[in-house]
C-alpha positions in Angstrom: -29.9 -19.5 42.3 -32.4 -17.4 40.3 -31.0 -14.6 38.0 -31.2 -11.0 39.2 -34.0 -9.0 37.5 -32.9 -5.8 35.7 -34.1 -2.6 37.1 -34.4 0.8 35.4 -31.6 2.3 37.7 -29.1 -0.3 36.2 -29.4 1.6 32.9 -28.6 5.3 34.1 -24.9 5.2 34.7 -24.1 2.9 31.6 -26.3 5.1 29.4 -24.5 8.2 30.4 -21.0 6.8 29.6 -22.3 5.3 26.3 -23.5 8.8 25.4 -20.0 10.2 26.3 -18.5 7.6 24.0 -20.7 8.7 21.1 -19.7 12.3 21.7 -16.1 11.3 21.7 -16.4 9.7 18.5 -18.7 12.3 16.9 -15.8 14.8 17.6 -13.3 12.7 15.6 -15.6 11.1 13.0 -14.5 13.2 10.0 -10.8 13.7 11.0 -8.5 12.6 8.4 -9.7 10.3 5.6 -11.1 7.0 4.6 -9.5 3.9 6.1 -8.0 1.3 3.8 -10.4 -1.4 5.1 -13.5 0.9 4.6 -12.7 1.2 0.8 -12.5 -2.6 0.8 -15.6 -3.1 2.7 -17.6 -0.8 0.4 -16.3 -2.8 -2.6 -17.3 -6.1 -0.8 -20.9 -4.6 -0.1 -21.4 -4.4 -3.9 -20.8 -8.2 -4.2 -23.1 -9.6 -1.5 -22.4 -13.1 -0.5 -22.5 -15.5 2.4 -18.9 -15.0 2.9 -15.6 -13.3 1.9 -12.0 -14.5 1.9 -11.1 -12.5 5.1 -14.5 -12.3 6.9 -18.0 -13.6 7.2 -20.9 -11.7 5.7 -22.6 -9.8 8.7 -20.6 -6.5 8.6 -20.7 -6.4 4.9 -24.5 -6.9 4.6 -24.9 -4.3 7.3 -22.7 -1.9 5.3 -24.8 -2.5 2.2 -27.8 -1.3 4.3 -26.0 1.7 5.5 -24.9 2.6 1.9 -28.6 2.2 0.7 -30.0 4.5 3.4 -27.3 6.9 4.5 -24.8 7.0 1.7 -21.0 6.5 1.8 -19.9 9.7 3.6 -17.5 9.3 6.6 -20.3 10.1 8.9 -22.6 7.4 7.4 -20.0 4.8 7.4 -18.7 5.5 10.9 -22.0 5.9 12.7 -22.6 2.1 13.3 -19.0 1.4 14.7 -19.5 4.3 17.0 -22.9 3.0 18.1 -21.4 -0.5 18.5 -18.7 0.9 20.8 -21.3 2.8 22.8 -23.3 -0.4 23.2 -20.0 -2.2 24.4 -19.6 0.6 27.0 -23.3 0.3 28.1 -23.1 -3.6 28.5 -19.9 -3.2 30.5 -22.2 -1.3 33.1 -24.8 -4.0 33.0 -22.1 -6.7 33.4 -21.0 -4.8 36.6 -24.5 -5.2 38.0 -24.6 -8.8 37.0 -21.5 -9.3 39.0 -22.9 -7.7 42.0 -21.5 -4.2 41.7 -23.3 -1.0 42.3 -23.6 2.4 40.5 -20.2 3.5 41.5 -18.6 0.3 40.1 -20.6 0.8 37.0 -19.2 4.3 36.4 -15.6 3.2 37.0 -15.9 0.2 34.7 -17.6 2.2 32.0 -15.1 5.0 32.4 -12.2 2.5 31.9 -14.0 1.1 28.8 -13.7 4.5 27.1 -10.0 4.5 27.3 -8.4 1.6 25.6 -6.6 2.7 22.3 -7.6 -0.5 20.5 -11.3 -0.1 21.1 -11.1 3.7 20.2 -9.4 2.8 16.9 -11.8 -0.1 15.9 -14.9 2.0 16.9 -13.7 5.0 14.7 -13.9 3.3 11.3 -16.1 0.7 9.7 -14.9 -2.9 10.0 -16.2 -6.2 11.7 -14.0 -5.5 14.8 -16.2 -3.0 16.4 -19.2 -5.4 16.2 -16.9 -8.3 17.4 -16.2 -6.6 20.8 -19.9 -6.0 21.2 -21.0 -9.5 20.5 -18.3 -10.9 22.9 -19.6 -8.5 25.6 -23.2 -9.3 24.9 -22.5 -13.1 24.9 -20.6 -12.8 28.1 -23.4 -11.1 29.9 -26.1 -13.4 28.5 -24.0 -16.4 29.7 -23.8 -15.1 33.2 -27.5 -14.6 33.3 -28.2 -17.9 31.6 -26.1 -19.8 34.3 -27.7 -18.0 37.2 -30.9 -20.0 36.6 -31.9 -18.0 33.5 -35.1 -18.8 31.6 -35.0 -20.8 28.4 -35.3 -17.4 26.6 -32.0 -16.4 27.9 -30.2 -19.5 26.4 -32.1 -18.8 23.2 -30.8 -15.1 23.1 -27.3 -16.4 23.8 -27.5 -18.8 20.9 -28.7 -15.9 18.6 -25.9 -13.6 20.0 -23.3 -16.2 19.4 -24.6 -17.0 15.9 -24.7 -13.4 14.7 -21.3 -12.9 16.4 -19.8 -15.9 14.2 -21.5 -14.4 11.2 -19.4 -11.3 12.0 -16.1 -12.7 12.9 -15.2 -16.3 13.4 -13.0 -15.3 16.5 -16.3 -15.8 18.5 -15.3 -19.5 18.3 -12.7 -18.7 20.8 -15.2 -17.5 23.2 -17.4 -20.5 22.7 -14.4 -22.8 23.3 -13.2 -20.8 26.4 -16.7 -20.7 27.8 -17.4 -24.4 27.4 -14.1 -25.2 29.0 -15.0 -22.9 31.9 -18.4 -24.7 32.2 -16.7 -28.2 32.4 -14.2 -27.1 35.0 -16.7 -25.7 37.4 -19.9 -26.7 39.1 -21.7 -24.9 36.3 -21.2 -28.3 34.3 -24.8 -29.1 35.8 -26.1 -26.8 33.1 -24.9 -29.2 30.5 -27.4 -31.8 31.8 -30.3 -29.6 30.6 -31.2 -29.1 26.9 -30.8 -25.4 26.9 -27.0 -24.9 26.4 -27.2 -27.4 23.5 -30.2 -25.6 22.1 -28.1 -22.3 22.2 -25.2 -24.1 20.5 -27.6 -25.5 17.9 -29.1 -22.0 17.2 -25.6 -20.5 16.8 -24.5 -23.3 14.5 -27.6 -22.8 12.3 -27.1 -19.2 11.9 -23.4 -19.8 11.1 -24.2 -22.7 8.7 -24.7 -20.5 5.5 -21.2 -19.2 5.7 -19.7 -22.6 6.4 -21.6 -23.8 3.3 -20.0 -20.9 1.4 -16.5 -21.7 2.6 -17.0 -25.5 1.4 -18.2 -24.3 -2.0 -15.2 -21.9 -2.5 -12.6 -24.3 -1.2 -12.1 -22.8 2.4 -10.4 -19.6 1.4 -10.4 -18.2 4.9 -8.1 -21.0 6.1 -5.6 -20.2 3.4 -5.9 -16.6 4.3 -5.3 -17.3 8.0 -2.3 -19.5 7.2 -0.6 -16.9 5.0 -1.3 -14.0 7.3 0.2 -15.9 10.3 3.2 -17.1 8.3 4.0 -14.0 6.3 2.3 -11.0 7.7 2.1 -10.9 11.4 5.0 -10.1 13.7 5.8 -13.0 16.0 5.3 -12.1 19.7 6.9 -13.7 22.6 5.0 -14.3 25.8 6.4 -11.3 27.8 6.1 -9.0 24.7 2.4 -10.1 24.3 1.5 -9.1 27.8 3.5 -5.9 27.8 1.7 -4.9 24.7 -1.6 -5.5 26.5 -0.7 -2.4 28.7 -0.6 -0.4 25.5 -3.5 -1.6 23.5 -5.8 -1.8 26.5 -4.5 1.4 28.2 -2.4 1.5 31.3 -5.5 3.0 33.1 -7.2 -0.4 32.9 -4.3 -2.2 34.5 -5.8 -1.0 37.8 -9.0 -3.1 37.0 -8.5 -6.2 34.8 -5.9 -8.1 36.7 -7.9 -7.6 39.9 -11.1 -8.6 38.0 -9.5 -11.8 36.7 -8.7 -12.8 40.3 -12.1 -11.9 41.4 -13.7 -14.0 38.8 -11.5 -17.0 39.6 -12.1 -16.7 43.3 -15.9 -16.4 43.1 -17.3 -19.9 42.0 -20.4 -18.4 40.5 -18.4 -16.4 38.0 -15.3 -18.5 37.5 -16.5 -19.5 34.0 -15.6 -16.2 32.6 -12.2 -16.2 34.3 -11.3 -19.6 32.9 -12.6 -18.5 29.4 -10.2 -15.6 29.5 -7.3 -17.6 30.4 -8.0 -20.2 27.8 -8.4 -17.5 25.0 -5.2 -15.8 26.2 -3.2 -19.0 26.3 -4.4 -19.9 22.8 -3.2 -16.6 21.4 0.1 -16.7 23.2 0.8 -20.2 22.2 0.3 -19.3 18.5 3.1 -16.8 18.6 1.8 -14.9 15.6 -1.5 -13.4 17.0 -1.7 -9.7 17.4 -1.7 -8.5 21.0 -4.9 -6.6 20.2 -6.8 -9.9 19.5 -7.2 -10.4 23.2 -9.1 -7.0 23.5 -12.5 -8.5 22.8 -12.4 -10.5 26.0 -11.7 -7.8 28.6 -15.1 -6.4 29.5 -16.0 -9.0 32.2 -12.6 -8.4 33.8 -13.0 -4.6 33.8 -16.5 -5.1 35.3 -15.4 -7.5 37.9 -12.3 -5.4 38.9 -14.7 -2.3 39.4 -17.0 -4.4 41.5 -14.0 -5.7 43.6 -12.7 -2.3 44.3 -16.2 -1.1 45.3 -16.4 -4.0 47.7 -13.0 -3.3 49.1 -13.7 0.5 49.5 -16.9 -0.3 51.4 -14.9 -2.0 54.1 -13.6 1.2 55.8 -11.4 2.1 52.9 -13.4 5.1 51.4 -10.1 6.6 50.0 -9.8 3.8 47.5 -12.8 5.2 45.4 -11.3 8.5 44.5 -7.9 6.9 44.2 -9.1 4.5 41.7 -10.8 7.0 39.6 -7.8 9.3 39.6 -5.4 6.3 38.8 -7.6 5.3 35.8 -7.8 8.8 34.4 -4.1 9.6 35.0 -2.8 6.4 33.6 -5.4 6.1 30.8 -6.4 9.5 29.4 -3.0 10.3 27.9 -3.2 7.1 25.8 -6.6 8.1 24.2 -4.8 9.8 21.2 -3.2 6.4 20.3 -6.6 5.2 19.1 -8.5 8.3 18.0 -7.4 11.2 15.8 -8.3 14.1 18.1 -6.5 16.9 16.2 -4.3 17.8 13.3 -1.7 15.3 11.9 1.1 17.6 13.0 -0.2 17.7 16.6 -0.8 14.1 16.8 2.8 13.3 15.7 4.3 15.9 18.1 2.1 14.6 21.0 2.9 11.0 20.6 6.7 11.7 20.3 6.8 14.1 23.2 5.2 11.4 25.5 7.0 8.6 23.8 3.8 6.8 23.3 4.6 5.0 20.0 3.0 1.6 19.7 5.0 -1.4 18.3 4.1 -2.4 14.7 2.2 -5.8 14.6 2.8 -6.5 10.8 6.1 -6.9 8.8 5.7 -3.5 7.2 7.7 -0.3 8.0 5.7 2.6 9.3 6.3 6.3 8.8 5.4 9.2 11.0 2.0 7.6 11.8 1.2 4.0 12.8 -0.7 1.9 10.3 -4.2 2.5 12.0 -3.8 6.1 11.0 -1.4 6.0 8.1 -4.0 3.9 6.2 -6.3 6.9 6.1 -4.1 8.8 3.7 -3.3 8.8 0.1 -6.1 6.9 -1.5 -7.8 9.8 -3.6 -4.3 10.9 -4.5 -3.6 7.4 -5.9 -6.8 7.5 -7.9 -6.0 10.8 -9.3 -2.5 9.7 -10.5 -3.8 6.5 -12.0 -6.5 8.6 -13.7 -4.0 10.9 -15.2 -2.2 8.0 -16.7 -5.4 6.5 -18.0 -6.4 9.6 -19.7 -3.1 9.9 -21.5 -3.6 6.7 -23.2 -4.7 6.5 -26.9 -8.3 6.1 -27.4 -8.0 2.6 -28.8 -5.9 1.5 -25.7 -8.1 3.2 -23.2 -11.2 1.4 -24.5 -9.7 -1.9 -23.6 -7.5 -0.9 -20.7 -8.1 -2.5 -17.2 -6.5 -1.4 -13.9 -4.6 -3.9 -11.8 -3.9 -3.2 -8.3 -1.6 -5.2 -6.1 -3.8 -5.0 -2.7 -7.3 -4.4 -1.9 -6.6 -1.1 -0.4 -5.4 0.3 -3.8 -8.1 -1.6 -5.7 -10.8 -0.3 -3.2 -9.5 3.3 -3.7 -9.7 2.9 -7.5 -13.3 1.5 -7.1 -14.4 4.3 -4.6 -12.7 7.4 -6.0 -12.2 6.3 -9.6 -15.7 6.9 -11.0 -15.3 10.7 -10.3 -12.2 10.6 -12.4 -13.7 8.4 -15.2 -11.8 5.2 -14.2 -13.0 1.7 -14.9 -13.4 -0.8 -12.0 -10.1 -2.1 -10.5 -9.1 -5.8 -10.6 -6.7 -7.5 -8.1 -5.4 -10.8 -7.0 -5.7 -9.9 -3.4 -8.4 -11.5 -1.2 -12.0 -11.2 -2.4 -10.8 -9.3 -5.5 -9.4 -12.4 -6.8 -12.6 -14.3 -6.4 -14.4 -11.4 -8.4 -12.2 -12.3 -11.2 -10.6 -10.2 -14.1 -14.0 -8.5 -14.8 -13.8 -9.0 -18.5 -10.2 -7.8 -18.8 -8.0 -9.4 -21.6 -4.7 -8.2 -20.4 -3.9 -6.5 -23.8 -3.5 -3.2 -22.0 -3.1 -2.9 -18.2 -2.3 -0.1 -15.8 -0.6 -1.9 -13.1 -0.1 -0.2 -9.7 3.0 -1.5 -7.9 5.6 -4.2 -8.6 9.1 -4.0 -10.2 10.2 -3.7 -13.8 11.7 -7.1 -14.0 8.5 -8.8 -13.1 6.6 -6.5 -15.6 8.9 -7.3 -18.3 8.7 -11.1 -17.5 4.9 -11.0 -18.2 4.4 -8.3 -20.9 5.8 -7.5 -24.4 5.8 -3.7 -23.6 6.3 -2.0 -20.4 6.2 1.7 -19.7 6.7 3.5 -16.3 4.2 6.2 -16.5 4.1 7.7 -13.1 4.4 7.0 -9.5 2.2 7.7 -6.4 3.0 10.5 -4.0 1.3 10.9 -0.5 2.1 12.4 2.8 1.6 10.4 6.0 0.6 7.3 4.3 2.2 4.0 4.8 5.7 4.0 3.2 5.1 1.2 0.9 2.1 3.1 -0.6 4.4 6.1 -1.4 6.4 6.4 -4.6 4.7 3.2 -5.9 5.4 2.9 -9.6 2.4 3.0 -12.1 3.1 1.0 -15.2 1.4 0.8 -18.6 1.8 -2.8 -19.8 0.8 -4.2 -23.2 0.7 -7.7 -24.6 0.4 -10.2 -21.6 2.2 -13.3 -22.5 -0.8 -15.5 -21.8 -4.6 -15.1 -21.7 -5.5 -13.2 -18.4 -8.2 -15.7 -17.6 -5.3 -18.5 -17.5 -3.0 -16.3 -15.7 -5.6 -15.4 -13.1 -5.3 -19.0 -11.6 -1.6 -18.5 -10.9 -1.7 -15.1 -9.1 -4.1 -15.7 -6.1 -3.0 -13.8 -3.2 -4.9 -14.5 0.1 -3.1 -12.5 2.9 
């Protein structure tokens, strides 16, 4: 069977909803402050490399380009994530057409794709995750077209999409593994007798190769990072809890589409590959026990598309009432959950709204949360931190200030010092956390350190002189970032370059 040609009409509905997605994010783009990871990403973009402890290089290189052309404002940083989210919505509509749905089904699927709190959240701030969802969606669409007797160019495009996706986030390996299993278990395995799938795999591997070489050269830091995060940071999730959380992160409104879509994919031999791929990825995440429920969110677009197309087919069989019922159901169940992923009003309004409707989401890390979940709390307190540290730094004697370095316990604090610090006269931060450890002590000797965080006993164990100079104070931030001690420490008991090898913290 030959692939279906793309017509201009296929673009109309997806483009309209993609524009709506952009408008929604434009409304919220400057609400609240810089997110923790945005500050860290900015720091990484000043140290371009083929890899980082916690991510491949694609999103960081892209951010360096953004900073060089648009600057570092919230609007500049958050434009590309919003565009990536809009592209995901757009390709949701194209996937509907690839699965045989019409314009009404496109509209329903695209509407549903506007609602998941997890997609709204990751498309609101700069990180690799917004691009990850897009690359999964694009790859699934290209795979469908390639398996429908696509031209060699489609397989080549698939290889490029997979390669760039891997350079953005290694989780694309889950898609590759699931899709390969789906091809093996269906008549689509005939495609493996041709050269084109193997060429696509070779292209993806070639694009990803520089990052693999970086991992080898630096001792596979990402494997250590993943092990530590799984063992120490992530909340373990049982099977039932994992699937209950899907209803929250993906929005209850999408429950009317994606279970039906999964059944539709599995029942239709032509499209069974994507249904098997979803099951394989879900099984892998559930079996791990320590995977965040939102990790599966990247795999849902084919299911939303197939579900909308299935409802359209059922409605056409003398059930016209099903169309308005489906739209109303998706809206009524989905729209109230939008504020879980996007800051649409003041902080006080948000807190009151979520509490009134009992929409609190469950924490996914072993850290206590305050009046805001971590996805929002990590947008508060960073400039205040830099201001407090700057006051301590300015109070030092001139001789101490000239040789003083600032040590932060995590990349959020270090990123805040690096981003906000220059306006308050602070030197660059050092940290043992993730890629900051790879950047080293930056010439610091340890003679005089301002240290953010930690307890007095640990400080006295390492330094001859320890002074509690101040502590942080922030409203709505993560509790562990509030009332954090700021120490002035002198006389490290061994050279910092030697101590550096003992304090690596990949997590």
